[in-house]
N, CA, C and O atoms as CSV, one atom per row, in Angstrom:
chain,resi,resn,atom,element,x,y,z
A,1,MET,N,N,71.533,-44.197,68.107
A,1,MET,CA,C,71.008,-42.954,67.570
A,1,MET,C,C,71.885,-42.523,66.394
A,1,MET,O,O,73.101,-42.398,66.537
A,2,SER,N,N,71.270,-42.298,65.240
A,2,SER,CA,C,72.047,-41.872,64.071
A,2,SER,C,C,72.017,-40.353,63.967
A,2,SER,O,O,70.998,-39.713,64.225
A,3,HIS,N,N,73.133,-39.808,63.591
A,3,HIS,CA,C,73.232,-38.358,63.425
A,3,HIS,C,C,73.339,-38.041,61.937
A,3,HIS,O,O,74.258,-38.495,61.255
A,4,ARG,N,N,72.396,-37.263,61.452
A,4,ARG,CA,C,72.411,-36.892,60.038
A,4,ARG,C,C,73.104,-35.544,59.871
A,4,ARG,O,O,72.909,-34.622,60.663
A,5,ALA,N,N,73.907,-35.454,58.838
A,5,ALA,CA,C,74.613,-34.198,58.567
A,5,ALA,C,C,73.611,-33.137,58.121
A,5,ALA,O,O,72.666,-33.432,57.389
A,6,ARG,N,N,73.824,-31.923,58.560
A,6,ARG,CA,C,72.969,-30.810,58.138
A,6,ARG,C,C,73.201,-30.516,56.669
A,6,ARG,O,O,74.316,-30.628,56.158
A,7,LYS,N,N,72.132,-30.140,56.011
A,7,LYS,CA,C,72.212,-29.821,54.591
A,7,LYS,C,C,72.287,-28.307,54.410
A,7,LYS,O,O,71.684,-27.552,55.172
A,8,SER,N,N,73.022,-27.879,53.409
A,8,SER,CA,C,73.139,-26.453,53.112
A,8,SER,C,C,71.891,-25.980,52.372
A,8,SER,O,O,71.088,-26.794,51.917
A,9,SER,N,N,71.734,-24.676,52.253
A,9,SER,CA,C,70.584,-24.138,51.506
A,9,SER,C,C,70.647,-24.564,50.039
A,9,SER,O,O,69.610,-24.804,49.420
A,10,ALA,N,N,71.853,-24.659,49.481
A,10,ALA,CA,C,71.991,-25.115,48.091
A,10,ALA,C,C,71.531,-26.562,47.954
A,10,ALA,O,O,70.899,-26.923,46.962
A,11,GLN,N,N,71.846,-27.389,48.947
A,11,GLN,CA,C,71.401,-28.783,48.919
A,11,GLN,C,C,69.883,-28.864,49.021
A,11,GLN,O,O,69.258,-29.671,48.332
A,12,TRP,N,N,69.281,-28.029,49.882
A,12,TRP,CA,C,67.822,-28.028,50.012
A,12,TRP,C,C,67.159,-27.540,48.732
A,12,TRP,O,O,66.107,-28.054,48.352
A,13,GLN,N,N,67.744,-26.574,48.070
A,13,GLN,CA,C,67.190,-26.128,46.779
A,13,GLN,C,C,67.160,-27.288,45.797
A,13,GLN,O,O,66.178,-27.468,45.077
A,14,GLN,N,N,68.226,-28.072,45.763
A,14,GLN,CA,C,68.309,-29.219,44.861
A,14,GLN,C,C,67.289,-30.291,45.249
A,14,GLN,O,O,66.636,-30.866,44.379
A,15,ILE,N,N,67.149,-30.559,46.537
A,15,ILE,CA,C,66.189,-31.554,47.014
A,15,ILE,C,C,64.770,-31.150,46.628
A,15,ILE,O,O,63.990,-31.982,46.165
A,16,ILE,N,N,64.438,-29.883,46.817
A,16,ILE,CA,C,63.104,-29.387,46.486
A,16,ILE,C,C,62.858,-29.497,44.987
A,16,ILE,O,O,61.765,-29.862,44.555
A,17,LYS,N,N,63.872,-29.181,44.202
A,17,LYS,CA,C,63.763,-29.310,42.746
A,17,LYS,C,C,63.548,-30.771,42.344
A,17,LYS,O,O,62.731,-31.061,41.470
A,18,GLN,N,N,64.270,-31.677,42.970
A,18,GLN,CA,C,64.131,-33.103,42.673
A,18,GLN,C,C,62.733,-33.604,43.035
A,18,GLN,O,O,62.150,-34.408,42.308
A,19,GLN,N,N,62.199,-33.127,44.157
A,19,GLN,CA,C,60.846,-33.535,44.552
A,19,GLN,C,C,59.838,-33.095,43.506
A,19,GLN,O,O,58.948,-33.863,43.138
A,20,ARG,N,N,59.969,-31.856,43.020
A,20,ARG,CA,C,59.044,-31.332,42.006
A,20,ARG,C,C,59.094,-32.168,40.734
A,20,ARG,O,O,58.056,-32.465,40.143
A,21,SER,N,N,60.295,-32.548,40.311
A,21,SER,CA,C,60.417,-33.294,39.060
A,21,SER,C,C,60.107,-34.783,39.227
A,21,SER,O,O,59.936,-35.495,38.237
A,22,SER,N,N,60.035,-35.258,40.478
A,22,SER,CA,C,59.780,-36.687,40.720
A,22,SER,C,C,58.324,-37.070,40.449
A,22,SER,O,O,58.027,-38.232,40.172
A,23,GLY,N,N,57.429,-36.104,40.528
A,23,GLY,CA,C,56.009,-36.410,40.381
A,23,GLY,C,C,55.377,-36.932,41.662
A,23,GLY,O,O,54.173,-37.188,41.696
A,24,LEU,N,N,56.164,-37.093,42.705
A,24,LEU,CA,C,55.653,-37.562,43.989
A,24,LEU,C,C,55.147,-36.391,44.816
A,24,LEU,O,O,55.602,-35.259,44.655
A,25,SER,N,N,54.212,-36.674,45.692
A,25,SER,CA,C,53.779,-35.646,46.638
A,25,SER,C,C,54.951,-35.345,47.573
A,25,SER,O,O,55.900,-36.123,47.673
A,26,GLN,N,N,54.867,-34.232,48.237
A,26,GLN,CA,C,55.927,-33.861,49.174
A,26,GLN,C,C,56.060,-34.928,50.256
A,26,GLN,O,O,57.171,-35.312,50.621
A,27,ARG,N,N,54.931,-35.403,50.765
A,27,ARG,CA,C,54.945,-36.411,51.825
A,27,ARG,C,C,55.593,-37.712,51.337
A,27,ARG,O,O,56.450,-38.277,52.018
A,28,ALA,N,N,55.181,-38.182,50.157
A,28,ALA,CA,C,55.729,-39.436,49.615
A,28,ALA,C,C,57.229,-39.294,49.334
A,28,ALA,O,O,58.005,-40.211,49.605
A,29,TYR,N,N,57.629,-38.150,48.795
A,29,TYR,CA,C,59.046,-37.926,48.499
A,29,TYR,C,C,59.865,-37.949,49.797
A,29,TYR,O,O,60.931,-38.561,49.857
A,30,CYS,N,N,59.357,-37.280,50.825
A,30,CYS,CA,C,60.071,-37.244,52.102
A,30,CYS,C,C,60.189,-38.640,52.704
A,30,CYS,O,O,61.249,-39.010,53.208
A,31,GLN,N,N,59.102,-39.420,52.654
A,31,GLN,CA,C,59.150,-40.782,53.193
A,31,GLN,C,C,60.155,-41.634,52.440
A,31,GLN,O,O,60.922,-42.376,53.055
A,32,GLY,N,N,60.163,-41.538,51.116
A,32,GLY,CA,C,61.064,-42.343,50.306
A,32,GLY,C,C,62.521,-41.938,50.399
A,32,GLY,O,O,63.409,-42.713,50.041
A,33,ASN,N,N,62.778,-40.710,50.885
A,33,ASN,CA,C,64.153,-40.202,50.956
A,33,ASN,C,C,64.593,-39.893,52.382
A,33,ASN,O,O,65.577,-39.188,52.606
A,34,GLU,N,N,63.840,-40.439,53.348
A,34,GLU,CA,C,64.156,-40.257,54.768
A,34,GLU,C,C,64.369,-38.799,55.142
A,34,GLU,O,O,65.339,-38.442,55.811
A,35,LEU,N,N,63.428,-37.957,54.688
A,35,LEU,CA,C,63.451,-36.531,55.014
A,35,LEU,C,C,62.282,-36.223,55.933
A,35,LEU,O,O,61.208,-36.811,55.803
A,36,ASN,N,N,62.487,-35.318,56.844
A,36,ASN,CA,C,61.413,-34.871,57.720
A,36,ASN,C,C,60.525,-33.913,56.927
A,36,ASN,O,O,61.017,-32.892,56.447
A,37,PRO,N,N,59.215,-34.215,56.772
A,37,PRO,CA,C,58.347,-33.347,55.983
A,37,PRO,C,C,58.209,-31.932,56.548
A,37,PRO,O,O,58.009,-30.981,55.793
A,38,VAL,N,N,58.315,-31.789,57.863
A,38,VAL,CA,C,58.244,-30.453,58.473
A,38,VAL,C,C,59.495,-29.652,58.103
A,38,VAL,O,O,59.404,-28.469,57.776
A,39,THR,N,N,60.652,-30.295,58.155
A,39,THR,CA,C,61.896,-29.633,57.764
A,39,THR,C,C,61.849,-29.252,56.290
A,39,THR,O,O,62.278,-28.163,55.908
A,40,PHE,N,N,61.324,-30.161,55.460
A,40,PHE,CA,C,61.187,-29.891,54.027
A,40,PHE,C,C,60.336,-28.638,53.803
A,40,PHE,O,O,60.726,-27.749,53.048
A,41,SER,N,N,59.179,-28.570,54.457
A,41,SER,CA,C,58.284,-27.410,54.329
A,41,SER,C,C,58.951,-26.133,54.825
A,41,SER,O,O,58.822,-25.073,54.212
A,42,ASN,N,N,59.665,-26.248,55.940
A,42,ASN,CA,C,60.358,-25.072,56.480
A,42,ASN,C,C,61.387,-24.539,55.493
A,42,ASN,O,O,61.520,-23.326,55.332
A,43,TRP,N,N,62.115,-25.435,54.831
A,43,TRP,CA,C,63.120,-24.993,53.859
A,43,TRP,C,C,62.468,-24.382,52.627
A,43,TRP,O,O,62.998,-23.424,52.064
A,44,LYS,N,N,61.334,-24.915,52.201
A,44,LYS,CA,C,60.628,-24.313,51.067
A,44,LYS,C,C,60.243,-22.875,51.406
A,44,LYS,O,O,60.415,-21.963,50.597
A,45,ARG,N,N,59.717,-22.691,52.619
A,45,ARG,CA,C,59.326,-21.346,53.055
A,45,ARG,C,C,60.559,-20.454,53.201
A,45,ARG,O,O,60.556,-19.302,52.766
A,46,ARG,N,N,61.597,-20.989,53.811
A,46,ARG,CA,C,62.832,-20.226,54.041
A,46,ARG,C,C,63.476,-19.768,52.725
A,46,ARG,O,O,64.012,-18.664,52.630
A,47,LEU,N,N,63.409,-20.640,51.718
A,47,LEU,CA,C,63.997,-20.315,50.419
A,47,LEU,C,C,63.049,-19.509,49.538
A,47,LEU,O,O,63.402,-19.118,48.426
A,48,GLY,N,N,61.836,-19.265,50.047
A,48,GLY,CA,C,60.887,-18.457,49.288
A,48,GLY,C,C,60.330,-19.171,48.080
A,48,GLY,O,O,60.148,-18.555,47.030
A,49,ILE,N,N,60.053,-20.465,48.205
A,49,ILE,CA,C,59.521,-21.244,47.089
A,49,ILE,C,C,58.050,-21.504,47.353
A,49,ILE,O,O,57.691,-22.039,48.401
A,50,ASP,N,N,57.186,-21.126,46.401
A,50,ASP,CA,C,55.756,-21.322,46.599
A,50,ASP,C,C,55.346,-22.748,46.255
A,50,ASP,O,O,56.187,-23.567,45.884
A,51,SER,N,N,54.061,-23.044,46.376
A,51,SER,CA,C,53.582,-24.417,46.172
A,51,SER,C,C,53.771,-24.909,44.741
A,51,SER,O,O,53.774,-26.117,44.505
A,52,SER,N,N,53.929,-23.990,43.775
A,52,SER,CA,C,54.159,-24.411,42.392
A,52,SER,C,C,55.645,-24.621,42.098
A,52,SER,O,O,56.009,-25.005,40.986
A,53,GLY,N,N,56.505,-24.371,43.092
A,53,GLY,CA,C,57.936,-24.572,42.910
A,53,GLY,C,C,58.672,-23.340,42.419
A,53,GLY,O,O,59.873,-23.393,42.157
A,54,ASN,N,N,57.953,-22.223,42.293
A,54,ASN,CA,C,58.573,-20.982,41.818
A,54,ASN,C,C,58.948,-20.093,42.993
A,54,ASN,O,O,58.292,-20.132,44.034
A,55,PRO,N,N,60.005,-19.286,42.835
A,55,PRO,CA,C,60.347,-18.333,43.893
A,55,PRO,C,C,59.199,-17.347,44.086
A,55,PRO,O,O,58.584,-16.894,43.120
A,56,LYS,N,N,58.920,-17.021,45.346
A,56,LYS,CA,C,57.882,-16.037,45.638
A,56,LYS,C,C,58.407,-14.652,45.270
A,56,LYS,O,O,59.608,-14.398,45.373
A,57,PRO,N,N,57.517,-13.752,44.841
A,57,PRO,CA,C,57.982,-12.398,44.528
A,57,PRO,C,C,58.476,-11.697,45.788
A,57,PRO,O,O,58.023,-11.975,46.898
A,58,GLU,N,N,59.398,-10.799,45.587
A,58,GLU,CA,C,59.941,-10.036,46.704
A,58,GLU,C,C,58.837,-9.197,47.344
A,58,GLU,O,O,57.990,-8.657,46.632
A,59,PRO,N,N,58.829,-9.077,48.675
A,59,PRO,CA,C,57.752,-8.350,49.345
A,59,PRO,C,C,57.961,-6.841,49.413
A,59,PRO,O,O,57.325,-6.171,50.227
A,60,TRP,N,N,58.833,-6.299,48.581
A,60,TRP,CA,C,59.020,-4.852,48.586
A,60,TRP,C,C,59.062,-4.323,47.167
A,60,TRP,O,O,59.184,-5.076,46.201
A,61,LEU,N,N,58.962,-3.053,47.072
A,61,LEU,CA,C,58.969,-2.363,45.788
A,61,LEU,C,C,60.081,-1.327,45.822
A,61,LEU,O,O,60.159,-0.529,46.755
A,62,GLU,N,N,60.926,-1.336,44.828
A,62,GLU,CA,C,62.025,-0.383,44.754
A,62,GLU,C,C,61.598,0.778,43.877
A,62,GLU,O,O,61.216,0.586,42.722
A,63,LEU,N,N,61.663,1.979,44.422
A,63,LEU,CA,C,61.267,3.171,43.685
A,63,LEU,C,C,62.482,4.058,43.442
A,63,LEU,O,O,63.275,4.287,44.356
A,64,PRO,N,N,62.634,4.558,42.223
A,64,PRO,CA,C,63.732,5.493,41.982
A,64,PRO,C,C,63.409,6.828,42.620
A,64,PRO,O,O,62.261,7.272,42.608
A,65,LEU,N,N,64.418,7.461,43.171
A,65,LEU,CA,C,64.229,8.782,43.756
A,65,LEU,C,C,64.440,9.842,42.686
A,65,LEU,O,O,65.370,9.742,41.885
A,66,PRO,N,N,63.585,10.853,42.668
A,66,PRO,CA,C,63.788,11.912,41.685
A,66,PRO,C,C,65.068,12.690,41.998
A,66,PRO,O,O,65.516,12.754,43.142
A,67,ALA,N,N,65.630,13.266,40.962
A,67,ALA,CA,C,66.830,14.087,41.155
A,67,ALA,C,C,66.470,15.288,42.019
A,67,ALA,O,O,65.514,16.011,41.739
A,68,ALA,N,N,67.246,15.483,43.063
A,68,ALA,CA,C,66.972,16.601,43.972
A,68,ALA,C,C,67.436,17.910,43.338
A,68,ALA,O,O,68.457,17.961,42.651
A,69,LYS,N,N,66.671,18.953,43.584
A,69,LYS,CA,C,67.050,20.272,43.077
A,69,LYS,C,C,68.031,20.898,44.063
A,69,LYS,O,O,67.832,20.870,45.278
A,70,GLN,N,N,69.057,21.442,43.519
A,70,GLN,CA,C,70.088,22.065,44.330
A,70,GLN,C,C,69.707,23.516,44.583
A,70,GLN,O,O,69.572,24.300,43.644
A,71,SER,N,N,69.534,23.871,45.848
A,71,SER,CA,C,69.253,25.252,46.215
A,71,SER,C,C,70.539,25.903,46.685
A,71,SER,O,O,71.382,25.244,47.294
A,72,PRO,N,N,70.699,27.192,46.411
A,72,PRO,CA,C,71.907,27.878,46.885
A,72,PRO,C,C,72.015,27.781,48.405
A,72,PRO,O,O,71.053,28.057,49.121
A,73,GLY,N,N,73.172,27.395,48.883
A,73,GLY,CA,C,73.407,27.313,50.319
A,73,GLY,C,C,72.834,26.057,50.967
A,73,GLY,O,O,72.913,25.914,52.187
A,74,ARG,N,N,72.267,25.155,50.195
A,74,ARG,CA,C,71.681,23.947,50.772
A,74,ARG,C,C,72.302,22.717,50.106
A,74,ARG,O,O,72.424,22.663,48.882
A,75,ASN,N,N,72.686,21.750,50.901
A,75,ASN,CA,C,73.239,20.515,50.363
A,75,ASN,C,C,72.127,19.652,49.774
A,75,ASN,O,O,70.972,19.718,50.194
A,76,GLN,N,N,72.505,18.855,48.806
A,76,GLN,CA,C,71.544,17.956,48.179
A,76,GLN,C,C,71.165,16.838,49.156
A,76,GLN,O,O,72.027,16.329,49.872
A,77,GLY,N,N,69.887,16.453,49.194
A,77,GLY,CA,C,69.425,15.389,50.085
A,77,GLY,C,C,68.119,14.828,49.570
A,77,GLY,O,O,67.768,15.035,48.409
A,78,TRP,N,N,67.396,14.119,50.420
A,78,TRP,CA,C,66.116,13.558,50.012
A,78,TRP,C,C,65.140,13.573,51.171
A,78,TRP,O,O,65.538,13.580,52.335
A,79,ASP,N,N,63.857,13.577,50.842
A,79,ASP,CA,C,62.768,13.506,51.804
A,79,ASP,C,C,61.778,12.457,51.323
A,79,ASP,O,O,61.381,12.455,50.158
A,80,ILE,N,N,61.384,11.574,52.217
A,80,ILE,CA,C,60.401,10.541,51.885
A,80,ILE,C,C,59.327,10.560,52.956
A,80,ILE,O,O,59.625,10.605,54.149
A,81,GLU,N,N,58.080,10.526,52.525
A,81,GLU,CA,C,56.961,10.455,53.453
A,81,GLU,C,C,56.089,9.272,53.036
A,81,GLU,O,O,55.672,9.173,51.882
A,82,LEU,N,N,55.821,8.383,53.981
A,82,LEU,CA,C,55.038,7.191,53.700
A,82,LEU,C,C,53.837,7.160,54.636
A,82,LEU,O,O,53.992,7.055,55.853
A,83,ASP,N,N,52.634,7.253,54.061
A,83,ASP,CA,C,51.403,7.197,54.844
A,83,ASP,C,C,51.053,5.729,55.074
A,83,ASP,O,O,50.724,5.014,54.128
A,84,LEU,N,N,51.123,5.278,56.326
A,84,LEU,CA,C,50.869,3.887,56.669
A,84,LEU,C,C,49.409,3.625,57.015
A,84,LEU,O,O,49.033,2.484,57.282
A,85,GLY,N,N,48.589,4.657,57.013
A,85,GLY,CA,C,47.181,4.504,57.358
A,85,GLY,C,C,46.959,4.629,58.854
A,85,GLY,O,O,47.913,4.619,59.632
A,86,ASN,N,N,45.708,4.745,59.255
A,86,ASN,CA,C,45.330,4.886,60.667
A,86,ASN,C,C,46.073,6.020,61.359
A,86,ASN,O,O,46.411,5.928,62.540
A,87,GLY,N,N,46.326,7.097,60.608
A,87,GLY,CA,C,46.973,8.266,61.180
A,87,GLY,C,C,48.465,8.123,61.406
A,87,GLY,O,O,49.064,8.963,62.078
A,88,ILE,N,N,49.075,7.100,60.872
A,88,ILE,CA,C,50.511,6.883,61.055
A,88,ILE,C,C,51.243,7.274,59.781
A,88,ILE,O,O,50.923,6.799,58.691
A,89,CYS,N,N,52.227,8.144,59.936
A,89,CYS,CA,C,53.005,8.608,58.797
A,89,CYS,C,C,54.487,8.458,59.142
A,89,CYS,O,O,54.939,8.882,60.206
A,90,LEU,N,N,55.223,7.853,58.232
A,90,LEU,CA,C,56.660,7.663,58.409
A,90,LEU,C,C,57.374,8.684,57.543
A,90,LEU,O,O,57.168,8.726,56.330
A,91,ARG,N,N,58.213,9.506,58.159
A,91,ARG,CA,C,58.951,10.535,57.401
A,91,ARG,C,C,60.445,10.277,57.568
A,91,ARG,O,O,60.952,10.128,58.680
A,92,LEU,N,N,61.128,10.229,56.438
A,92,LEU,CA,C,62.571,10.046,56.410
A,92,LEU,C,C,63.188,11.177,55.599
A,92,LEU,O,O,62.649,11.580,54.568
A,93,ASN,N,N,64.303,11.677,56.064
A,93,ASN,CA,C,64.998,12.680,55.242
A,93,ASN,C,C,66.493,12.579,55.483
A,93,ASN,O,O,66.955,12.122,56.528
A,94,GLN,N,N,67.214,13.014,54.494
A,94,GLN,CA,C,68.664,13.034,54.585
A,94,GLN,C,C,69.135,14.291,53.889
A,94,GLN,O,O,68.797,14.553,52.735
A,95,MET,N,N,69.893,15.031,54.587
A,95,MET,CA,C,70.492,16.228,54.010
A,95,MET,C,C,71.969,15.956,53.837
A,95,MET,O,O,72.664,15.602,54.790
A,96,GLY,N,N,72.445,16.122,52.620
A,96,GLY,CA,C,73.828,15.792,52.305
A,96,GLY,C,C,74.848,16.684,52.906
A,96,GLY,O,O,76.044,16.484,52.696
């Protein structure tokens, strides 16, 4: 039984890049390089690489918070309300 050394995420990024530039299908590349095609696919997904070889966009949106107005006797903080639909509302607040 042969034991193969685990590859780092940086190594998998390089392997995926090499497969893309080889012109071979993922299956053919894996067969020719003794790679498990399921492991290859898992690493592509794990690294967020889509079928065209590009990183997938981040699944969140960063919004700037407006400057809070300072009221006398009240610390500065923030309030966020997110309507999730189906009657579900997420409310977050922080008072400084």
